[in-house]
C-alpha positions as a Markdown table, in Angstrom:
| # | Residue | x | y | z |
|---|---|---|---|---|
| 1 | Met | 201.7 | 133.2 | 64.8 |
| 2 | Arg | 198.6 | 131.5 | 63.5 |
| 3 | Trp | 200.3 | 128.1 | 63.7 |
| 4 | Asp | 201.3 | 128.8 | 67.3 |
| 5 | Arg | 197.7 | 129.6 | 68.2 |
| 6 | Leu | 196.5 | 126.4 | 66.4 |
| 7 | Phe | 199.0 | 124.2 | 68.3 |
| 8 | Glu | 198.1 | 125.9 | 71.6 |
| 9 | Asp | 194.4 | 125.3 | 70.9 |
| 10 | Leu | 195.1 | 121.7 | 70.0 |
| 11 | Glu | 197.2 | 121.2 | 73.2 |
| 12 | Gly | 194.4 | 122.8 | 75.2 |
| 13 | Gln | 191.8 | 120.5 | 73.7 |
| 14 | Leu | 194.0 | 117.4 | 74.3 |
| 15 | Ala | 194.6 | 118.5 | 77.9 |
| 16 | Ser | 190.8 | 119.0 | 78.4 |
| 17 | Glu | 190.1 | 115.6 | 77.0 |
| 18 | Trp | 192.7 | 113.9 | 79.2 |
| 19 | Glu | 191.3 | 115.7 | 82.2 |
| 20 | Ala | 187.8 | 114.7 | 81.4 |
| 21 | Glu | 188.9 | 111.1 | 80.8 |
| 22 | Arg | 190.8 | 111.1 | 84.1 |
| 23 | Ala | 187.8 | 112.5 | 86.0 |
| 24 | Ala | 185.5 | 109.9 | 84.4 |
| 25 | Leu | 187.9 | 107.1 | 85.5 |
| 26 | Asp | 188.2 | 108.5 | 89.0 |
| 27 | Ala | 184.4 | 108.7 | 89.3 |
| 28 | Glu | 183.9 | 105.2 | 88.0 |
| 29 | Ser | 186.7 | 104.0 | 90.4 |
| 30 | Glu | 184.9 | 105.7 | 93.3 |
| 31 | Arg | 181.5 | 104.2 | 92.3 |
| 32 | Leu | 183.2 | 100.8 | 92.2 |
| 33 | Arg | 184.8 | 101.3 | 95.7 |
| 34 | Ile | 181.5 | 102.4 | 97.2 |
| 35 | Ser | 179.7 | 99.4 | 95.7 |
| 36 | Arg | 181.9 | 97.2 | 97.9 |
| 37 | Val | 181.4 | 99.2 | 101.1 |
| 38 | Glu | 179.4 | 97.2 | 103.7 |
| 39 | Leu | 177.2 | 98.4 | 106.5 |
| 40 | Arg | 179.6 | 96.9 | 109.0 |
| 41 | Gly | 182.4 | 99.0 | 107.7 |
| 42 | Arg | 180.4 | 102.2 | 108.1 |
| 43 | Leu | 179.2 | 101.2 | 111.6 |
| 44 | Arg | 182.9 | 100.5 | 112.5 |
| 45 | Met | 183.8 | 104.1 | 111.6 |
| 46 | Leu | 180.7 | 105.5 | 113.4 |
| 47 | Cys | 181.5 | 103.6 | 116.6 |
| 48 | Ala | 185.2 | 104.6 | 116.5 |
| 49 | Ala | 184.1 | 108.2 | 116.3 |
| 50 | Glu | 181.4 | 107.7 | 119.0 |
| 51 | Ala | 179.1 | 109.4 | 116.5 |
| 52 | Arg | 175.7 | 110.7 | 117.4 |
| 53 | Ala | 172.9 | 109.1 | 115.3 |
| 54 | Val | 169.2 | 108.3 | 115.4 |
| 55 | Leu | 168.7 | 104.5 | 115.1 |
| 56 | Thr | 165.4 | 103.2 | 113.8 |
| 57 | Ile | 164.9 | 99.8 | 115.4 |
| 58 | Ala | 162.2 | 97.3 | 114.6 |
| 59 | Gly | 159.5 | 97.2 | 117.2 |
| 60 | Val | 161.1 | 100.2 | 119.1 |
| 61 | Gly | 161.1 | 103.1 | 116.7 |
| 62 | Arg | 163.6 | 106.0 | 116.5 |
| 63 | Leu | 166.2 | 106.4 | 119.3 |
| 64 | Pro | 168.8 | 109.2 | 119.5 |
| 65 | Val | 172.0 | 107.5 | 120.5 |
| 66 | Arg | 175.8 | 107.7 | 120.6 |
| 67 | Met | 177.4 | 104.8 | 118.8 |
| 68 | Leu | 179.8 | 102.9 | 121.0 |
| 69 | Ala | 180.9 | 99.4 | 119.8 |
| 70 | Leu | 180.5 | 96.9 | 117.0 |
| 71 | Gly | 180.4 | 93.1 | 117.4 |
| 72 | Ala | 180.0 | 90.2 | 115.0 |
| 73 | Asp | 176.2 | 90.6 | 114.6 |
| 74 | Trp | 175.3 | 93.5 | 117.0 |
| 75 | Thr | 176.2 | 97.1 | 117.8 |
| 76 | Ala | 176.1 | 98.9 | 121.1 |
| 77 | Ala | 174.9 | 102.4 | 121.7 |
| 78 | Ser | 174.1 | 104.7 | 124.6 |
| 79 | Asp | 170.8 | 106.7 | 124.8 |
| 80 | Leu | 171.3 | 110.4 | 124.4 |
| 81 | Pro | 169.5 | 112.2 | 127.2 |
| 82 | Pro | 167.0 | 115.0 | 126.5 |
| 83 | Glu | 168.5 | 118.5 | 126.3 |
| 84 | Gly | 169.7 | 119.6 | 129.8 |
| 85 | Ala | 169.2 | 116.2 | 131.4 |
| 86 | Arg | 172.0 | 114.3 | 133.1 |
| 87 | Ala | 173.8 | 111.9 | 130.8 |
| 88 | Ala | 172.4 | 108.3 | 130.9 |
| 89 | Arg | 174.6 | 105.4 | 131.7 |
| 90 | Ser | 172.4 | 102.8 | 130.1 |
| 91 | Met | 173.6 | 100.9 | 127.1 |
| 92 | Arg | 171.6 | 99.1 | 124.3 |
| 93 | Ile | 172.8 | 96.0 | 122.5 |
| 94 | Val | 171.1 | 96.1 | 119.1 |
| 95 | Pro | 171.3 | 93.1 | 116.7 |
| 96 | Leu | 172.2 | 94.4 | 113.2 |
| 97 | Ala | 169.2 | 92.6 | 111.8 |
| 98 | Ala | 166.9 | 94.8 | 113.9 |
| 99 | Ile | 168.3 | 98.1 | 112.5 |
| 100 | Arg | 165.9 | 99.6 | 110.0 |
| 101 | Gly | 167.8 | 102.9 | 109.4 |
| 102 | Ile | 170.4 | 105.2 | 110.7 |
| 103 | Asp | 170.0 | 109.0 | 110.6 |
| 104 | Leu | 173.2 | 111.0 | 110.5 |
| 105 | Asp | 174.3 | 114.5 | 109.6 |
| 106 | His | 175.7 | 114.7 | 106.1 |
| 107 | Gly | 179.3 | 115.1 | 107.1 |
| 108 | Leu | 179.2 | 111.8 | 109.2 |
| 109 | Leu | 177.3 | 110.1 | 106.4 |
| 110 | Leu | 180.1 | 111.0 | 103.9 |
| 111 | Asp | 182.9 | 110.2 | 106.4 |
| 112 | Ala | 181.4 | 106.7 | 107.0 |
| 113 | Leu | 181.8 | 106.1 | 103.2 |
| 114 | Ala | 185.6 | 106.0 | 103.7 |
| 115 | Ala | 185.2 | 102.7 | 105.5 |
| 116 | Gln | 187.9 | 100.2 | 104.8 |
| 117 | Asp | 187.4 | 96.5 | 104.7 |
| 118 | Asp | 189.1 | 94.7 | 107.7 |
| 119 | Asp | 188.5 | 91.0 | 107.5 |
| 120 | Ala | 190.3 | 90.3 | 110.8 |
| 121 | Gly | 188.7 | 93.1 | 112.8 |
| 122 | Ser | 189.2 | 93.5 | 116.5 |
| 123 | Leu | 188.5 | 90.8 | 119.1 |
| 124 | Arg | 185.4 | 92.7 | 120.1 |
| 125 | Glu | 184.1 | 92.5 | 116.5 |
| 126 | Arg | 184.3 | 88.7 | 116.6 |
| 127 | Met | 182.1 | 88.6 | 119.7 |
| 128 | Thr | 178.6 | 87.3 | 118.8 |
| 129 | Leu | 175.3 | 88.4 | 120.3 |
| 130 | Gly | 175.1 | 85.1 | 122.2 |
| 131 | Phe | 178.5 | 85.7 | 123.7 |
| 132 | Val | 177.4 | 89.2 | 125.0 |
| 133 | Leu | 174.1 | 87.9 | 126.3 |
| 134 | Arg | 175.8 | 85.0 | 128.2 |
| 135 | Asp | 178.0 | 87.6 | 129.8 |
| 136 | Leu | 174.9 | 89.6 | 130.9 |
| 137 | Ala | 173.5 | 86.3 | 132.3 |
| 138 | Arg | 176.7 | 85.6 | 134.2 |
| 139 | Arg | 176.7 | 89.1 | 135.7 |
| 140 | Arg | 173.0 | 88.7 | 136.7 |
| 141 | Leu | 172.2 | 92.1 | 135.4 |
| 142 | Ala | 168.6 | 93.2 | 135.1 |
| 143 | Val | 167.7 | 94.2 | 131.5 |
| 144 | Arg | 165.0 | 95.7 | 129.5 |
| 145 | Leu | 164.4 | 93.6 | 126.4 |
| 146 | His | 162.5 | 94.9 | 123.4 |
| 147 | Thr | 161.2 | 92.5 | 120.8 |
| 148 | Val | 160.8 | 93.2 | 117.0 |
| 149 | Asp | 157.1 | 92.9 | 117.6 |
| 150 | Gly | 157.1 | 95.8 | 120.0 |
| 151 | Glu | 157.0 | 94.0 | 123.4 |
| 152 | Asp | 158.8 | 95.7 | 126.2 |
| 153 | Leu | 160.0 | 93.1 | 128.8 |
| 154 | His | 161.9 | 93.5 | 132.1 |
| 155 | Gly | 163.8 | 90.9 | 133.8 |
| 156 | Thr | 167.1 | 89.0 | 134.2 |
| 157 | Ile | 168.7 | 86.7 | 131.6 |
| 158 | Asp | 169.0 | 83.3 | 133.4 |
| 159 | Arg | 170.9 | 81.7 | 130.5 |
| 160 | Ala | 171.6 | 82.1 | 126.8 |
| 161 | Gly | 171.9 | 79.3 | 124.3 |
| 162 | Ala | 173.1 | 79.2 | 120.7 |
| 163 | Asp | 170.1 | 81.0 | 119.3 |
| 164 | His | 167.8 | 81.9 | 122.2 |
| 165 | Leu | 167.8 | 83.1 | 125.9 |
| 166 | Asp | 165.7 | 82.4 | 129.0 |
| 167 | Leu | 164.3 | 85.5 | 130.6 |
| 168 | Ala | 163.1 | 85.6 | 134.2 |
| 169 | Gln | 160.5 | 88.4 | 134.1 |
| 170 | His | 160.2 | 90.7 | 137.1 |
| 171 | Asp | 159.5 | 94.4 | 137.7 |
| 172 | Gln | 162.2 | 97.0 | 136.9 |
| 173 | Gly | 164.3 | 97.9 | 139.9 |
| 174 | Val | 163.5 | 94.6 | 141.7 |
| 175 | Pro | 166.2 | 92.0 | 142.3 |
| 176 | Arg | 165.8 | 88.7 | 140.6 |
| 177 | Leu | 164.5 | 86.7 | 143.6 |
| 178 | Ala | 162.2 | 83.7 | 143.2 |
| 179 | Arg | 159.2 | 85.5 | 144.7 |
| 180 | Ala | 159.7 | 88.5 | 142.4 |
| 181 | Val | 159.7 | 86.5 | 139.2 |
| 182 | Ser | 156.3 | 86.7 | 137.5 |
| 183 | Ala | 157.0 | 84.6 | 134.4 |
| 184 | Phe | 159.7 | 82.8 | 132.4 |
| 185 | Arg | 160.1 | 83.2 | 128.7 |
| 186 | Ile | 162.3 | 81.7 | 126.0 |
| 187 | Val | 163.2 | 84.5 | 123.5 |
| 188 | Pro | 164.8 | 83.6 | 120.2 |
| 189 | Phe | 167.7 | 85.9 | 119.2 |
| 190 | Gly | 165.8 | 86.6 | 116.0 |
| 191 | Ala | 163.0 | 88.2 | 118.0 |
| 192 | Ile | 165.3 | 90.6 | 119.9 |
| 193 | Ala | 165.2 | 94.2 | 118.8 |
| 194 | Ala | 167.4 | 95.6 | 121.7 |
| 195 | Val | 168.6 | 94.6 | 125.1 |
| 196 | Gln | 169.1 | 97.6 | 127.5 |
| 197 | Thr | 171.2 | 97.4 | 130.6 |
| 198 | Leu | 170.2 | 99.7 | 133.5 |
| 199 | Gly | 172.7 | 102.5 | 134.2 |
| 200 | Asp | 173.0 | 102.0 | 138.0 |
| 201 | Gln | 174.3 | 98.5 | 137.5 |
| 202 | Leu | 177.1 | 99.4 | 135.2 |
| 203 | Pro | 180.7 | 99.2 | 136.6 |
């Protein structure tokens, strides 16, 4: 009986050591996997879930939003209305370089860690900021443009080049007519914190 107990103890010790080694390997494997997760992958999951988040944007501050879409170098989000207010239809295009932080609930934070690399991505994910801004110029949509330095500009994008846009500045709610334009400005893409479309113009 004593030998049986000895062998049982040895088997228990060996099983415990194997389990501890397996847990250590699993933990190391998970740390290695997480070390390869990129922000784009986490944003892809948040956009697919239309997650609620608070974006901290350079020059703008903290904005409660619902994540909508991910492009090559930008993300799109809709503003969350105050409690009890009607849902806003405006959308913000935010360059990834202008994002300073993303506040999420803990469950979403952990879910976003399950991001998988997808080198190909969707067609939308290959659209650059310039491509989107050229489309806004083509549609002649009035926009509100925030810069990373905190400026708040209203106007219409006349054209968008490879790394900058031309903004015809005019009052919000006023059509882009020659007599309504108060100034013209070239804005480098690197200076853009967010471009907001106005809800009543959206299709």
